[in-house]
N, CA, C and O atoms as a Tripos MOL2 file, in Angstrom:
@<TRIPOS>MOLECULE
protein
  256   255    64     0     0
PROTEIN
NO_CHARGES

@<TRIPOS>ATOM
      1 N         -37.8070  -19.4990  -50.4100 N.3       1 MET1
      2 CA        -37.6330  -18.7610  -49.1860 C.3       1 MET1
      3 C         -36.6550  -17.6250  -49.4310 C.2       1 MET1
      4 O         -35.6200  -17.8140  -50.0690 O.2       1 MET1
      5 N         -36.9820  -16.4510  -48.9260 N.am      2 LEU2
      6 CA        -36.1070  -15.2900  -49.0490 C.3       2 LEU2
      7 C         -35.3550  -15.0690  -47.7400 C.2       2 LEU2
      8 O         -35.9340  -15.1430  -46.6560 O.2       2 LEU2
      9 N         -34.0740  -14.8000  -47.8550 N.am      3 ILE3
     10 CA        -33.2410  -14.4250  -46.7140 C.3       3 ILE3
     11 C         -32.6930  -13.0440  -47.0210 C.2       3 ILE3
     12 O         -32.0740  -12.8300  -48.0640 O.2       3 ILE3
     13 N         -32.9240  -12.0990  -46.1000 N.am      4 ILE4
     14 CA        -32.5710  -10.7030  -46.3370 C.3       4 ILE4
     15 C         -31.6820  -10.2030  -45.2130 C.2       4 ILE4
     16 O         -31.9950  -10.3840  -44.0370 O.2       4 ILE4
     17 N         -30.5830   -9.5790  -45.5750 N.am      5 GLY5
     18 CA        -29.7000   -8.9140  -44.6190 C.3       5 GLY5
     19 C         -29.8580   -7.4150  -44.7850 C.2       5 GLY5
     20 O         -29.9100   -6.9090  -45.9070 O.2       5 GLY5
     21 N         -29.9360   -6.7050  -43.6700 N.am      6 CYS6
     22 CA        -30.2300   -5.2790  -43.7020 C.3       6 CYS6
     23 C         -29.1650   -4.4930  -42.9350 C.2       6 CYS6
     24 O         -28.8890   -4.7800  -41.7700 O.2       6 CYS6
     25 N         -28.5750   -3.5050  -43.5960 N.am      7 ASP7
     26 CA        -27.6130   -2.5890  -42.9850 C.3       7 ASP7
     27 C         -28.3270   -1.2490  -42.8090 C.2       7 ASP7
     28 O         -28.6470   -0.5810  -43.7920 O.2       7 ASP7
     29 N         -28.5740   -0.8600  -41.5670 N.am      8 LEU8
     30 CA        -29.3540    0.3420  -41.2710 C.3       8 LEU8
     31 C         -28.4940    1.5990  -41.2670 C.2       8 LEU8
     32 O         -27.3840    1.6140  -40.7360 O.2       8 LEU8
     33 N         -29.0320    2.6440  -41.8680 N.am      9 HIS9
     34 CA        -28.4290    3.9740  -41.8460 C.3       9 HIS9
     35 C         -29.5210    4.9770  -41.4900 C.2       9 HIS9
     36 O         -30.7010    4.6270  -41.4750 O.2       9 HIS9
     37 N         -29.1480    6.1920  -41.2100 N.am     10 THR10
     38 CA        -30.1140    7.2010  -40.7970 C.3      10 THR10
     39 C         -31.1830    7.4590  -41.8360 C.2      10 THR10
     40 O         -32.3620    7.5440  -41.4910 O.2      10 THR10
     41 N         -30.8120    7.5850  -43.0870 N.am     11 ARG11
     42 CA        -31.7620    7.9660  -44.1370 C.3      11 ARG11
     43 C         -32.1410    6.8380  -45.0970 C.2      11 ARG11
     44 O         -33.0370    6.9970  -45.9260 O.2      11 ARG11
     45 N         -31.4580    5.7050  -44.9820 N.am     12 TYR12
     46 CA        -31.7210    4.6020  -45.9030 C.3      12 TYR12
     47 C         -31.3090    3.2810  -45.2750 C.2      12 TYR12
     48 O         -30.6810    3.2460  -44.2170 O.2      12 TYR12
     49 N         -31.6720    2.1990  -45.9430 N.am     13 GLN13
     50 CA        -31.2200    0.8600  -45.5960 C.3      13 GLN13
     51 C         -30.6020    0.2410  -46.8430 C.2      13 GLN13
     52 O         -31.1180    0.4030  -47.9490 O.2      13 GLN13
     53 N         -29.5130   -0.4550  -46.6600 N.am     14 GLN14
     54 CA        -28.9050   -1.2220  -47.7520 C.3      14 GLN14
     55 C         -29.2410   -2.6810  -47.4650 C.2      14 GLN14
     56 O         -28.9160   -3.1920  -46.3920 O.2      14 GLN14
     57 N         -29.8870   -3.3560  -48.4120 N.am     15 ILE15
     58 CA        -30.2580   -4.7450  -48.1780 C.3      15 ILE15
     59 C         -29.6470   -5.6440  -49.2450 C.2      15 ILE15
     60 O         -29.4240   -5.2290  -50.3820 O.2      15 ILE15
     61 N         -29.3830   -6.8800  -48.8500 N.am     16 ALA16
     62 CA        -29.0010   -7.9440  -49.7690 C.3      16 ALA16
     63 C         -30.0110   -9.0600  -49.5570 C.2      16 ALA16
     64 O         -30.3350   -9.4090  -48.4210 O.2      16 ALA16
     65 N         -30.5060   -9.6180  -50.6540 N.am     17 MET17
     66 CA        -31.5650  -10.6030  -50.5570 C.3      17 MET17
     67 C         -31.1980  -11.8390  -51.3740 C.2      17 MET17
     68 O         -30.8200  -11.7380  -52.5410 O.2      17 MET17
     69 N         -31.3170  -13.0090  -50.7380 N.am     18 LEU18
     70 CA        -31.0660  -14.2850  -51.3880 C.3      18 LEU18
     71 C         -32.3780  -15.0420  -51.5320 C.2      18 LEU18
     72 O         -33.0980  -15.2380  -50.5520 O.2      18 LEU18
     73 N         -32.6880  -15.4650  -52.7500 N.am     19 ASP19
     74 CA        -33.8220  -16.3550  -52.9870 C.3      19 ASP19
     75 C         -33.2410  -17.7630  -52.9880 C.2      19 ASP19
     76 O         -32.5480  -18.1500  -53.9290 O.2      19 ASP19
     77 N         -33.5200  -18.5320  -51.9360 N.am     20 LYS20
     78 CA        -32.9240  -19.8660  -51.8040 C.3      20 LYS20
     79 C         -33.4020  -20.8290  -52.8810 C.2      20 LYS20
     80 O         -32.7020  -21.7910  -53.1980 O.2      20 LYS20
     81 N         -34.5670  -20.5930  -53.4440 N.am     21 GLU21
     82 CA        -35.0860  -21.4980  -54.4750 C.3      21 GLU21
     83 C         -34.3530  -21.3220  -55.8010 C.2      21 GLU21
     84 O         -34.0900  -22.3020  -56.4970 O.2      21 GLU21
     85 N         -34.0220  -20.0810  -56.1540 N.am     22 THR22
     86 CA        -33.3920  -19.8130  -57.4490 C.3      22 THR22
     87 C         -31.8960  -19.5260  -57.3440 C.2      22 THR22
     88 O         -31.1790  -19.6000  -58.3410 O.2      22 THR22
     89 N         -31.4230  -19.2000  -56.1440 N.am     23 GLY23
     90 CA        -30.0290  -18.8160  -55.9610 C.3      23 GLY23
     91 C         -29.7530  -17.3660  -56.3200 C.2      23 GLY23
     92 O         -28.6140  -16.9100  -56.2270 O.2      23 GLY23
     93 N         -30.7880  -16.6350  -56.7310 N.am     24 GLU24
     94 CA        -30.6180  -15.2350  -57.1270 C.3      24 GLU24
     95 C         -30.2870  -14.3740  -55.9060 C.2      24 GLU24
     96 O         -30.8980  -14.5180  -54.8460 O.2      24 GLU24
     97 N         -29.3250  -13.4880  -56.0690 N.am     25 VAL25
     98 CA        -28.9490  -12.5220  -55.0390 C.3      25 VAL25
     99 C         -29.1280  -11.1250  -55.6150 C.2      25 VAL25
    100 O         -28.6350  -10.8320  -56.7050 O.2      25 VAL25
    101 N         -29.8270  -10.2680  -54.8940 N.am     26 VAL26
    102 CA        -30.0050   -8.8830  -55.3300 C.3      26 VAL26
    103 C         -29.6880   -7.9490  -54.1680 C.2      26 VAL26
    104 O         -29.8470   -8.3060  -53.0010 O.2      26 VAL26
    105 N         -29.2420   -6.7580  -54.5100 N.am     27 GLU27
    106 CA        -28.9830   -5.7170  -53.5150 C.3      27 GLU27
    107 C         -29.8090   -4.4920  -53.8630 C.2      27 GLU27
    108 O         -29.9920   -4.1600  -55.0340 O.2      27 GLU27
    109 N         -30.3080   -3.8200  -52.8240 N.am     28 HIS28
    110 CA        -31.0980   -2.6060  -53.0090 C.3      28 HIS28
    111 C         -30.7300   -1.5880  -51.9380 C.2      28 HIS28
    112 O         -30.3790   -1.9420  -50.8130 O.2      28 HIS28
    113 N         -30.8170   -0.3370  -52.3070 N.am     29 ARG29
    114 CA        -30.7420    0.7620  -51.3480 C.3      29 ARG29
    115 C         -32.1750    1.2890  -51.2240 C.2      29 ARG29
    116 O         -32.7610    1.7380  -52.2090 O.2      29 ARG29
    117 N         -32.7280    1.2340  -50.0290 N.am     30 LEU30
    118 CA        -34.1130    1.6280  -49.7810 C.3      30 LEU30
    119 C         -34.1390    2.9400  -49.0000 C.2      30 LEU30
    120 O         -33.6160    3.0170  -47.8890 O.2      30 LEU30
    121 N         -34.7400    3.9510  -49.5750 N.am     31 GLU31
    122 CA        -34.8190    5.2590  -48.9330 C.3      31 GLU31
    123 C         -35.9720    5.2940  -47.9300 C.2      31 GLU31
    124 O         -37.0720    4.8330  -48.2340 O.2      31 GLU31
    125 N         -35.7280    5.8330  -46.7510 N.am     32 HIS32
    126 CA        -36.7660    5.9150  -45.7200 C.3      32 HIS32
    127 C         -37.8210    6.9660  -46.0420 C.2      32 HIS32
    128 O         -39.0160    6.6760  -45.9920 O.2      32 HIS32
    129 N         -37.3960    8.1740  -46.3700 N.am     33 GLU33
    130 CA        -38.3060    9.3060  -46.5150 C.3      33 GLU33
    131 C         -39.3560    9.1020  -47.6140 C.2      33 GLU33
    132 O         -40.4900    9.5650  -47.4880 O.2      33 GLU33
    133 N         -38.9780    8.4180  -48.6730 N.am     34 SER34
    134 CA        -39.8910    8.2280  -49.8050 C.3      34 SER34
    135 C         -40.9490    7.1550  -49.5490 C.2      34 SER34
    136 O         -41.9060    7.0370  -50.3130 O.2      34 SER34
    137 N         -40.7840    6.3770  -48.4860 N.am     35 GLY35
    138 CA        -41.7100    5.2800  -48.2170 C.3      35 GLY35
    139 C         -41.2900    3.9750  -48.8870 C.2      35 GLY35
    140 O         -41.9790    2.9600  -48.7790 O.2      35 GLY35
    141 N         -40.1590    4.0140  -49.5760 N.am     36 GLU36
    142 CA        -39.6680    2.8450  -50.2910 C.3      36 GLU36
    143 C         -39.3980    1.6760  -49.3450 C.2      36 GLU36
    144 O         -39.6840    0.5280  -49.6850 O.2      36 GLU36
    145 N         -38.8530    1.9560  -48.1670 N.am     37 THR37
    146 CA        -38.5390    0.9060  -47.2040 C.3      37 THR37
    147 C         -39.8050    0.2080  -46.7270 C.2      37 THR37
    148 O         -39.8690   -1.0210  -46.7010 O.2      37 THR37
    149 N         -40.8090    0.9880  -46.3490 N.am     38 ARG38
    150 CA        -42.0770    0.4200  -45.8770 C.3      38 ARG38
    151 C         -42.7230   -0.4450  -46.9640 C.2      38 ARG38
    152 O         -43.2150   -1.5380  -46.6830 O.2      38 ARG38
    153 N         -42.7200    0.0450  -48.1910 N.am     39 ALA39
    154 CA        -43.3210   -0.6960  -49.3030 C.3      39 ALA39
    155 C         -42.5850   -2.0130  -49.5540 C.2      39 ALA39
    156 O         -43.2140   -3.0340  -49.8290 O.2      39 ALA39
    157 N         -41.2650   -1.9890  -49.4600 N.am     40 PHE40
    158 CA        -40.4770   -3.2080  -49.6710 C.3      40 PHE40
    159 C         -40.8560   -4.2790  -48.6600 C.2      40 PHE40
    160 O         -41.1680   -5.4080  -49.0380 O.2      40 PHE40
    161 N         -40.8290   -3.9290  -47.3700 N.am     41 TYR41
    162 CA        -41.1260   -4.9240  -46.3350 C.3      41 TYR41
    163 C         -42.5810   -5.3880  -46.4000 C.2      41 TYR41
    164 O         -42.8640   -6.5500  -46.1070 O.2      41 TYR41
    165 N         -43.4940   -4.5210  -46.7710 N.am     42 ALA42
    166 CA        -44.9080   -4.9000  -46.8940 C.3      42 ALA42
    167 C         -45.1160   -5.8950  -48.0380 C.2      42 ALA42
    168 O         -46.0760   -6.6650  -48.0200 O.2      42 ALA42
    169 N         -44.2290   -5.8850  -49.0250 N.am     43 SER43
    170 CA        -44.3850   -6.7610  -50.1890 C.3      43 SER43
    171 C         -43.7720   -8.1460  -49.9920 C.2      43 SER43
    172 O         -43.9480   -9.0210  -50.8400 O.2      43 SER43
    173 N         -43.0600   -8.3580  -48.8930 N.am     44 LEU44
    174 CA        -42.3990   -9.6480  -48.6910 C.3      44 LEU44
    175 C         -43.4180  -10.7510  -48.4110 C.2      44 LEU44
    176 O         -44.4200  -10.5150  -47.7360 O.2      44 LEU44
    177 N         -43.1630  -11.9480  -48.9250 N.am     45 PRO45
    178 CA        -44.0610  -13.0620  -48.6580 C.3      45 PRO45
    179 C         -43.8760  -13.5750  -47.2300 C.2      45 PRO45
    180 O         -42.8320  -13.3650  -46.6140 O.2      45 PRO45
    181 N         -44.9020  -14.2490  -46.7180 N.am     46 CYS46
    182 CA        -44.7890  -14.8900  -45.4090 C.3      46 CYS46
    183 C         -43.6190  -15.8670  -45.4380 C.2      46 CYS46
    184 O         -43.3930  -16.5510  -46.4370 O.2      46 CYS46
    185 N         -42.8920  -15.9250  -44.3500 N.am     47 GLY47
    186 CA        -41.7650  -16.8450  -44.2670 C.3      47 GLY47
    187 C         -40.4320  -16.2320  -44.6340 C.2      47 GLY47
    188 O         -39.3950  -16.8750  -44.4660 O.2      47 GLY47
    189 N         -40.4300  -14.9980  -45.1350 N.am     48 ALA48
    190 CA        -39.1620  -14.3320  -45.4290 C.3      48 ALA48
    191 C         -38.4150  -14.1120  -44.1180 C.2      48 ALA48
    192 O         -39.0180  -13.7570  -43.1060 O.2      48 ALA48
    193 N         -37.1150  -14.3230  -44.1410 N.am     49 VAL49
    194 CA        -36.2760  -14.1530  -42.9570 C.3      49 VAL49
    195 C         -35.4750  -12.8730  -43.1370 C.2      49 VAL49
    196 O         -34.7950  -12.6960  -44.1480 O.2      49 VAL49
    197 N         -35.5560  -11.9710  -42.1460 N.am     50 VAL50
    198 CA        -34.8490  -10.6930  -42.2160 C.3      50 VAL50
    199 C         -33.8970  -10.5880  -41.0350 C.2      50 VAL50
    200 O         -34.3140  -10.6800  -39.8800 O.2      50 VAL50
    201 N         -32.6120  -10.3930  -41.3300 N.am     51 GLY51
    202 CA        -31.5960  -10.1530  -40.3090 C.3      51 GLY51
    203 C         -31.2360   -8.6820  -40.3210 C.2      51 GLY51
    204 O         -30.8960   -8.1280  -41.3660 O.2      51 GLY51
    205 N         -31.3110   -8.0460  -39.1570 N.am     52 ILE52
    206 CA        -31.0410   -6.6130  -39.0540 C.3      52 ILE52
    207 C         -29.7390   -6.4030  -38.3000 C.2      52 ILE52
    208 O         -29.5040   -7.0090  -37.2540 O.2      52 ILE52
    209 N         -28.9050   -5.5430  -38.8400 N.am     53 GLU53
    210 CA        -27.6290   -5.2150  -38.2320 C.3      53 GLU53
    211 C         -27.8230   -4.7830  -36.7760 C.2      53 GLU53
    212 O         -28.7090   -3.9870  -36.4660 O.2      53 GLU53
    213 N         -26.9960   -5.3120  -35.9060 N.am     54 ALA54
    214 CA        -27.0210   -4.8960  -34.5070 C.3      54 ALA54
    215 C         -25.7190   -4.1550  -34.2140 C.2      54 ALA54
    216 O         -24.6310   -4.6790  -34.4560 O.2      54 ALA54
    217 N         -25.8340   -2.9440  -33.6970 N.am     55 THR55
    218 CA        -24.6380   -2.1560  -33.4090 C.3      55 THR55
    219 C         -24.7120   -1.5650  -32.0070 C.2      55 THR55
    220 O         -25.7600   -1.5680  -31.3600 O.2      55 THR55
    221 N         -23.6120   -1.0780  -31.5760 N.am     56 THR56
    222 CA        -23.5490   -0.3390  -30.3160 C.3      56 THR56
    223 C         -22.8380    0.9670  -30.5860 C.2      56 THR56
    224 O         -22.2640    1.1610  -31.6570 O.2      56 THR56
    225 N         -22.8760    1.8400  -29.6390 N.am     57 ARG57
    226 CA        -22.1490    3.1040  -29.7680 C.3      57 ARG57
    227 C         -20.6490    2.8630  -29.8280 C.2      57 ARG57
    228 O         -20.1310    2.0210  -29.0940 O.2      57 ARG57
    229 N         -19.9510    3.5800  -30.6820 N.am     58 PRO58
    230 CA        -18.4930    3.4140  -30.7290 C.3      58 PRO58
    231 C         -17.8560    3.7480  -29.3760 C.2      58 PRO58
    232 O         -18.3240    4.6420  -28.6720 O.2      58 PRO58
    233 N         -16.8160    3.0450  -29.0250 N.am     59 THR59
    234 CA        -16.1090    3.3050  -27.7790 C.3      59 THR59
    235 C         -15.5690    4.7290  -27.7740 C.2      59 THR59
    236 O         -15.0180    5.2000  -28.7690 O.2      59 THR59
    237 N         -15.7330    5.4080  -26.6420 N.am     60 GLY60
    238 CA        -15.2120    6.7560  -26.5120 C.3      60 GLY60
    239 C         -16.1460    7.8460  -27.0200 C.2      60 GLY60
    240 O         -15.7670    9.0170  -27.0320 O.2      60 GLY60
    241 N         -17.3530    7.4910  -27.4380 N.am     61 SER61
    242 CA        -18.2620    8.5250  -27.9240 C.3      61 SER61
    243 C         -18.7950    9.3350  -26.7610 C.2      61 SER61
    244 O         -18.8760    8.8430  -25.6350 O.2      61 SER61
    245 N         -19.1540   10.5650  -27.0300 N.am     62 ASN62
    246 CA        -19.6680   11.4500  -25.9870 C.3      62 ASN62
    247 C         -21.1350   11.2120  -25.7530 C.2      62 ASN62
    248 O         -21.8780   10.8950  -26.6820 O.2      62 ASN62
    249 N         -21.5550   11.3620  -24.5120 N.am     63 GLU63
    250 CA        -22.9660   11.2870  -24.1820 C.3      63 GLU63
    251 C         -23.6560   12.5630  -24.6240 C.2      63 GLU63
    252 O         -23.0820   13.6470  -24.5270 O.2      63 GLU63
    253 N         -24.8770   12.4430  -25.1060 N.am     64 CYS64
    254 CA        -25.6470   13.6180  -25.5280 C.3      64 CYS64
    255 C         -26.5050   14.1100  -24.3870 C.2      64 CYS64
    256 O         -27.2310   15.0920  -24.5390 O.2      64 CYS64
@<TRIPOS>BOND
     1     1     2 1
     2     2     3 1
     3     3     4 2
     4     3     5 am
     5     5     6 1
     6     6     7 1
     7     7     8 2
     8     7     9 am
     9     9    10 1
    10    10    11 1
    11    11    12 2
    12    11    13 am
    13    13    14 1
    14    14    15 1
    15    15    16 2
    16    15    17 am
    17    17    18 1
    18    18    19 1
    19    19    20 2
    20    19    21 am
    21    21    22 1
    22    22    23 1
    23    23    24 2
    24    23    25 am
    25    25    26 1
    26    26    27 1
    27    27    28 2
    28    27    29 am
    29    29    30 1
    30    30    31 1
    31    31    32 2
    32    31    33 am
    33    33    34 1
    34    34    35 1
    35    35    36 2
    36    35    37 am
    37    37    38 1
    38    38    39 1
    39    39    40 2
    40    39    41 am
    41    41    42 1
    42    42    43 1
    43    43    44 2
    44    43    45 am
    45    45    46 1
    46    46    47 1
    47    47    48 2
    48    47    49 am
    49    49    50 1
    50    50    51 1
    51    51    52 2
    52    51    53 am
    53    53    54 1
    54    54    55 1
    55    55    56 2
    56    55    57 am
    57    57    58 1
    58    58    59 1
    59    59    60 2
    60    59    61 am
    61    61    62 1
    62    62    63 1
    63    63    64 2
    64    63    65 am
    65    65    66 1
    66    66    67 1
    67    67    68 2
    68    67    69 am
    69    69    70 1
    70    70    71 1
    71    71    72 2
    72    71    73 am
    73    73    74 1
    74    74    75 1
    75    75    76 2
    76    75    77 am
    77    77    78 1
    78    78    79 1
    79    79    80 2
    80    79    81 am
    81    81    82 1
    82    82    83 1
    83    83    84 2
    84    83    85 am
    85    85    86 1
    86    86    87 1
    87    87    88 2
    88    87    89 am
    89    89    90 1
    90    90    91 1
    91    91    92 2
    92    91    93 am
    93    93    94 1
    94    94    95 1
    95    95    96 2
    96    95    97 am
    97    97    98 1
    98    98    99 1
    99    99   100 2
   100    99   101 am
   101   101   102 1
   102   102   103 1
   103   103   104 2
   104   103   105 am
   105   105   106 1
   106   106   107 1
   107   107   108 2
   108   107   109 am
   109   109   110 1
   110   110   111 1
   111   111   112 2
   112   111   113 am
   113   113   114 1
   114   114   115 1
   115   115   116 2
   116   115   117 am
   117   117   118 1
   118   118   119 1
   119   119   120 2
   120   119   121 am
   121   121   122 1
   122   122   123 1
   123   123   124 2
   124   123   125 am
   125   125   126 1
   126   126   127 1
   127   127   128 2
   128   127   129 am
   129   129   130 1
   130   130   131 1
   131   131   132 2
   132   131   133 am
   133   133   134 1
   134   134   135 1
   135   135   136 2
   136   135   137 am
   137   137   138 1
   138   138   139 1
   139   139   140 2
   140   139   141 am
   141   141   142 1
   142   142   143 1
   143   143   144 2
   144   143   145 am
   145   145   146 1
   146   146   147 1
   147   147   148 2
   148   147   149 am
   149   149   150 1
   150   150   151 1
   151   151   152 2
   152   151   153 am
   153   153   154 1
   154   154   155 1
   155   155   156 2
   156   155   157 am
   157   157   158 1
   158   158   159 1
   159   159   160 2
   160   159   161 am
   161   161   162 1
   162   162   163 1
   163   163   164 2
   164   163   165 am
   165   165   166 1
   166   166   167 1
   167   167   168 2
   168   167   169 am
   169   169   170 1
   170   170   171 1
   171   171   172 2
   172   171   173 am
   173   173   174 1
   174   174   175 1
   175   175   176 2
   176   175   177 am
   177   177   178 1
   178   178   179 1
   179   179   180 2
   180   179   181 am
   181   181   182 1
   182   182   183 1
   183   183   184 2
   184   183   185 am
   185   185   186 1
   186   186   187 1
   187   187   188 2
   188   187   189 am
   189   189   190 1
   190   190   191 1
   191   191   192 2
   192   191   193 am
   193   193   194 1
   194   194   195 1
   195   195   196 2
   196   195   197 am
   197   197   198 1
   198   198   199 1
   199   199   200 2
   200   199   201 am
   201   201   202 1
   202   202   203 1
   203   203   204 2
   204   203   205 am
   205   205   206 1
   206   206   207 1
   207   207   208 2
   208   207   209 am
   209   209   210 1
   210   210   211 1
   211   211   212 2
   212   211   213 am
   213   213   214 1
   214   214   215 1
   215   215   216 2
   216   215   217 am
   217   217   218 1
   218   218   219 1
   219   219   220 2
   220   219   221 am
   221   221   222 1
   222   222   223 1
   223   223   224 2
   224   223   225 am
   225   225   226 1
   226   226   227 1
   227   227   228 2
   228   227   229 am
   229   229   230 1
   230   230   231 1
   231   231   232 2
   232   231   233 am
   233   233   234 1
   234   234   235 1
   235   235   236 2
   236   235   237 am
   237   237   238 1
   238   238   239 1
   239   239   240 2
   240   239   241 am
   241   241   242 1
   242   242   243 1
   243   243   244 2
   244   243   245 am
   245   245   246 1
   246   246   247 1
   247   247   248 2
   248   247   249 am
   249   249   250 1
   250   250   251 1
   251   251   252 2
   252   251   253 am
   253   253   254 1
   254   254   255 1
   255   255   256 2
@<TRIPOS>SUBSTRUCTURE
     1 MET1         2 RESIDUE 1 A MET
     2 LEU2         6 RESIDUE 1 A LEU
     3 ILE3        10 RESIDUE 1 A ILE
     4 ILE4        14 RESIDUE 1 A ILE
     5 GLY5        18 RESIDUE 1 A GLY
     6 CYS6        22 RESIDUE 1 A CYS
     7 ASP7        26 RESIDUE 1 A ASP
     8 LEU8        30 RESIDUE 1 A LEU
     9 HIS9        34 RESIDUE 1 A HIS
    10 THR10       38 RESIDUE 1 A THR
    11 ARG11       42 RESIDUE 1 A ARG
    12 TYR12       46 RESIDUE 1 A TYR
    13 GLN13       50 RESIDUE 1 A GLN
    14 GLN14       54 RESIDUE 1 A GLN
    15 ILE15       58 RESIDUE 1 A ILE
    16 ALA16       62 RESIDUE 1 A ALA
    17 MET17       66 RESIDUE 1 A MET
    18 LEU18       70 RESIDUE 1 A LEU
    19 ASP19       74 RESIDUE 1 A ASP
    20 LYS20       78 RESIDUE 1 A LYS
    21 GLU21       82 RESIDUE 1 A GLU
    22 THR22       86 RESIDUE 1 A THR
    23 GLY23       90 RESIDUE 1 A GLY
    24 GLU24       94 RESIDUE 1 A GLU
    25 VAL25       98 RESIDUE 1 A VAL
    26 VAL26      102 RESIDUE 1 A VAL
    27 GLU27      106 RESIDUE 1 A GLU
    28 HIS28      110 RESIDUE 1 A HIS
    29 ARG29      114 RESIDUE 1 A ARG
    30 LEU30      118 RESIDUE 1 A LEU
    31 GLU31      122 RESIDUE 1 A GLU
    32 HIS32      126 RESIDUE 1 A HIS
    33 GLU33      130 RESIDUE 1 A GLU
    34 SER34      134 RESIDUE 1 A SER
    35 GLY35      138 RESIDUE 1 A GLY
    36 GLU36      142 RESIDUE 1 A GLU
    37 THR37      146 RESIDUE 1 A THR
    38 ARG38      150 RESIDUE 1 A ARG
    39 ALA39      154 RESIDUE 1 A ALA
    40 PHE40      158 RESIDUE 1 A PHE
    41 TYR41      162 RESIDUE 1 A TYR
    42 ALA42      166 RESIDUE 1 A ALA
    43 SER43      170 RESIDUE 1 A SER
    44 LEU44      174 RESIDUE 1 A LEU
    45 PRO45      178 RESIDUE 1 A PRO
    46 CYS46      182 RESIDUE 1 A CYS
    47 GLY47      186 RESIDUE 1 A GLY
    48 ALA48      190 RESIDUE 1 A ALA
    49 VAL49      194 RESIDUE 1 A VAL
    50 VAL50      198 RESIDUE 1 A VAL
    51 GLY51      202 RESIDUE 1 A GLY
    52 ILE52      206 RESIDUE 1 A ILE
    53 GLU53      210 RESIDUE 1 A GLU
    54 ALA54      214 RESIDUE 1 A ALA
    55 THR55      218 RESIDUE 1 A THR
    56 THR56      222 RESIDUE 1 A THR
    57 ARG57      226 RESIDUE 1 A ARG
    58 PRO58      230 RESIDUE 1 A PRO
    59 THR59      234 RESIDUE 1 A THR
    60 GLY60      238 RESIDUE 1 A GLY
    61 SER61      242 RESIDUE 1 A SER
    62 ASN62      246 RESIDUE 1 A ASN
    63 GLU63      250 RESIDUE 1 A GLU
    64 CYS64      254 RESIDUE 1 A CYS
């Protein structure tokens, strides 16, 4: 089973992935524009668990 943590940025995602069967941990920077991110997620096996960073606007930020 793969467990993946994802840190979202505007142009890329930084992911850390744990393979629970082998104990292997890998990190990748996935670029959005190149299609690398889409290809990565499309290649995951069924049952992979993906946790995506949840954020809010920083306090005191201006409205657009």
